[in-house]
N, C-alpha and C positions, 0 to 999 in steps of 0.2 A: 830245446827241451819242451816238454809239455807239462805245464804247471797248473795246479788247482790252488786258488787263494780263497780261504774262508774269510769273507769280508770283501775287501778289495775296492771299496769306493771312497774311503775317507783316509786322510793323512797317511799313516804308515802303510795300510793296505794299498792305497792309491800309489804311493811311491814305489812299492814293490811291483805293482802292475806296470807303471810307467817304465821303469828300468828293464823289466822283463821284455816288454814289447819292443823297446828300443834295441835290445840285444837280439831280436828276431825270434824270441820264444813264443810258443802258443800258450795262451792263458785262458783258463776257465775261472770265473768267479761265482761264488755261491753266497747269496745274501737275499734279504727280503725286498730289496729295492725301495726302501723307505728313507734311508739316511742321506743319500746323495746319488747323483747319476753315475752310472758305470763309465769307465774310461772307454773311449771309442776303440774298437779293435778286439775286445774280449768276447768270449762266449759267455753269456750271462745265464745262469741257472737260478731261477727264483725258488726260494724255499726257506724254511725255518729249521735251524739245527736242533731244535727241540722235538721235531717231528720225525719219527722213524720212517714214515712213508716218504717224506721229502728226502731223507738221507739215502734211502734205497734207490730212489729215482736219480739222485745225484750220482751214485756209484755207477749207474749205467752209462754215464758220459766218460768214464775212465777207460783204461788206466792212465795214470800220470807218472811222470818221473819224480815228482815230489809234491807234497801237500804243505802249504804254508798257512798256519792258523793265526790270523791277526785279530780274531774276534771272540776268543775263548776266555771266559771270566769265572765260570762256575764248574768245579770238577765233575759233578754228576752229568752236566750237559756236555762238557768236552768229551767225557768218556763215551757218550753215545756216538759222537762223530768219529772218534778214534776206532771204535769197534766196527762201525758201519763201513769204514773206509780202509780197514786193515789190509785188505787184499788189493787195494787200488793203487798203491805206490810203495816204493822201497824205502822212503824216508818221510818223516813227519817233522816239520819245523814249527815249534811252538814259540810264539812271541810272549815271553814272560816279562818280569820287571825286577829291578833291584829291591823293590818293596817286599819281595818274597823272602828276603833275608831277615832272619830274626833280629839281628843286631844293627841293621841299617835304619837310619843314618847316624846313629849314635857312635858307631864304631866303624873302622875300616873293614872292608870285606873283600874276599877273593872267591874264586869259583867254588872252592870247597867249604866255604863258610856255611853254618847251619841255616836251614830254612825254618819258617814258621811251622808249627805243628798243624797239620790239616790232613784229614782223610782224603784219599783219592775218590771217595764216593760222596764227599760233602755237598750239601745244597747251599743255596744263596743265603740262608739264615745262619750258616755255620762260621762266619768270619767276615773280616773286612777285605778290601781289595787285595792287599798284599798276601794275607793269609790264604785266601781262595786261590790266588795264582800259584802258591806253593803246592796246593792240592792238585791243581791242574797239571803242573809238571809231573807229579807222581802218577797220575792216571795215564798220561801220555807214555811215560817210561814203562809202566806196568803193562799196558795194552798194545804198545808198539815197541816191544823190548829190543834194545840194541840198535834200533833203527830211527832214533829220534834225536833232534837237536833242540835245546832250550836256550833261547837268547834272553838273558836277564838284562833288560834295557835300562840305560840311564835316561837322563832327561833329553827328550827329542825336540828339535827345532827344525824349521824349514818351511818352504812354501806349502800352502794348503793346511797349515796348522789350525786345527779346530779347537784346541784346548784353551788358547788365549794368552799364552805367556809372551812370546816375542811379538805377536801382533799388537798386544796391549802397549808394550814399550814403544814400538814404532809409532803407533797412532798418537800416544801421548806426546812423544817428541815432536811429531809433525805439527801438532796443534799449538805448540809453544809460540807465543807471540801473536797468534791469530785471535785477538780479543782477550788473550789471557797473559798472565805474567810470563815473561820469557824464562823464568827460573823453573827448572824441573827437579823435583826431589830425587836425590841419588843416595842410596842407603850405604852406610858403613864406610869401609875403606876401599878406595878405587883400585887398590892392589889385590883385593880379595880374588883368589883364583877360582875359576869355574871350568868345568869340563863337560859341557853339553855335547851332543852329537847331532849332525845333520841327518834327518830321516832318510835322505837319499843315500847316505853312506851306509846306513843300516841295510837298506835294500840291496845295494851292491855287494855287501858282505854276505847277505843271505844267499844271493844267486851264486856267488863264488863258492860258498860252503857246499851248496848242493852239487855244483859241478865237480868239486873235489871228490865227492862220493865216499871218502873214507873217514869223514868227521862224524863224531857223535858226542852226546853228553851236553853239559852246560857250558855256556860262554857268557861272561860279563861283556856287554857290548855298550861301550860309552866312549866319550872322548878320552884318548890316551894321554898320559902326562906330557908327552912330547908336543901335544896339540893344545895344551892348556892356554886359556886366555884369562884376562882379568875382567872384573865387572866394569871397571873404567873403560877398558877397550870395547866391551859390549855396548855401553851407552854412547861412547864416542862414535862407534860404527852406526848406531841409530841416527845420531845427529848428521853424520856424513851422508848416509843413504837418503835421508828425507830432505836434505838441504835446509834444515831447520835453524832458526836463530837461537835455539835453546841454550841456556846457560845452566850447567849442572851444579846443583847446590848439594854438596856432600854433607849428610847429616849422620852424626854418630849413631852406631847401631844400638848401643845400650839406651840411648835417648829414645830411639824409635820403639824399642821394646817396652820401655816404661810408659810410653804414650799409647800402648795397645795396638800398634801397627802390626799387621799380620804378615809374617814372612811367607814366601811362595805365592800367596794370592794377591794381597795388596801391594807386595813388593816382589814381582815375578822374578824367578831364577835367583833369589837371594835368601840366604840363611845366616844367622849369627855365627860367630867364630866357633862356638862350642859344638855345633853340628858338623858332621863329617859326610855330607851327601856326595862329595866329589872324590872321596878317598876309595876308589874302586880299582882293583887290580885287573887290568885288561891285557896282561902279558899273554895269556893263552889265545885270546882273540887276535892280537897283533901277530902272533906266530902263525896263525891260520890265514892271515891276509887282510885283517881289518886296516883300512886306511881312511883318514878323515881330512876333509877340506878345511881351510882357515875359517874361523868364525865370521870375519867381516864379509866373506862371500855368502855365507848363509843369511846374514842380515840383509845384504843388498838384494839377494834373490827373493827373500820373503817380502821386502818392500816392493819390488817389481811386480810380484803377484798381487799384492794389495792395491797397488796403483794402476793395475792394468785396466784397459777398457774405460779410460777416463775416470778411474777411481770407483768403478762399479762395485768391485769386491769390497773396497774400503767402506763405501757408504752403506753396504748391506751386511757387513761382517757381524756375526753373532757367535761368540765363543760358546763352547759347551759348558764352561764354568766361568763365573765372574772373576775377573782379575783387574788389578789396578786400584789405586786410590781414587775415591770420589773427588772431583775438583775442589769442592768446599772443604773436604777433609784434608786434602793436600795443603791448601792455603792455611788452614788452622795449624797444622803441624809445623809448617815453615814459619808462621808467625811466632809460635812458641819457641822455635829454634832461634829466631832473631832476638827474642826477648830474654834468652836464658841468662845473659850476663848483666841485664839491667837491674839496678837496685843493689 
């Protein structure tokens, strides 16, 4: 196949490019060339998706068998790309998010659950991330009618993660005992179930969906129930992958919330029990061919990427968002946990 990837140099986009090239497909990427180097083997077209002139120039490199949009966040801007490329491919795959659901993560959601209200012509000032993604879905369906796929993604992990969730857990685990307490704060219940998905499995599903040619509409793409893991298994996999002497200190979730520790950011990939971030119905995607690898494999491969080249990636790693507890803050919380029954 001949594919166009809007983005294509970071995390999800890079994973799609890697898997497409490995399968022998021809790949064009369209980006500004600022975020990260392009993967070797692609045809790179430089440009800004806000520029009509750049989009017209991009269309001259087509046609393609499919367009995969990994970098669309604002409906008004996504609409320009969709309209400019409407004659360039038979299918448009838009990478959306479960944050587009109005009731997520407070309630379980399925493919037909309501989205946030957002106009397909909305600008960046008209909502937050999830709201705008809902508007993006609407403009893709409106301007690429009957020929689009929307992947409502759950939490992505894997090599080249630039967000900072799994790398933060791995780096913290690896540092245990290296001049620090061997104890690592572990939140809540080790049996707490989680259903993240490896970014490479998203990429493989996207390519499979394009090849099937008869798929359309929305799909929740997250770890299925059959592939669920626990937070305890996640942290134990971090210990195993890094060879760390870390000792996990499980701290009650309510205690952590009372002490102002932030879920998702200071405690990556964790939420208190009343949240339902993992209650996602992936039945439709599984029927269409979604398959997921075990979480320990994702953890081990992510550590191998961080530790490659003598730790060059690890030593220079800078996530796009801050994650993890500051060491002094972690010691403070653990000390409070130790002292809870004194007196």
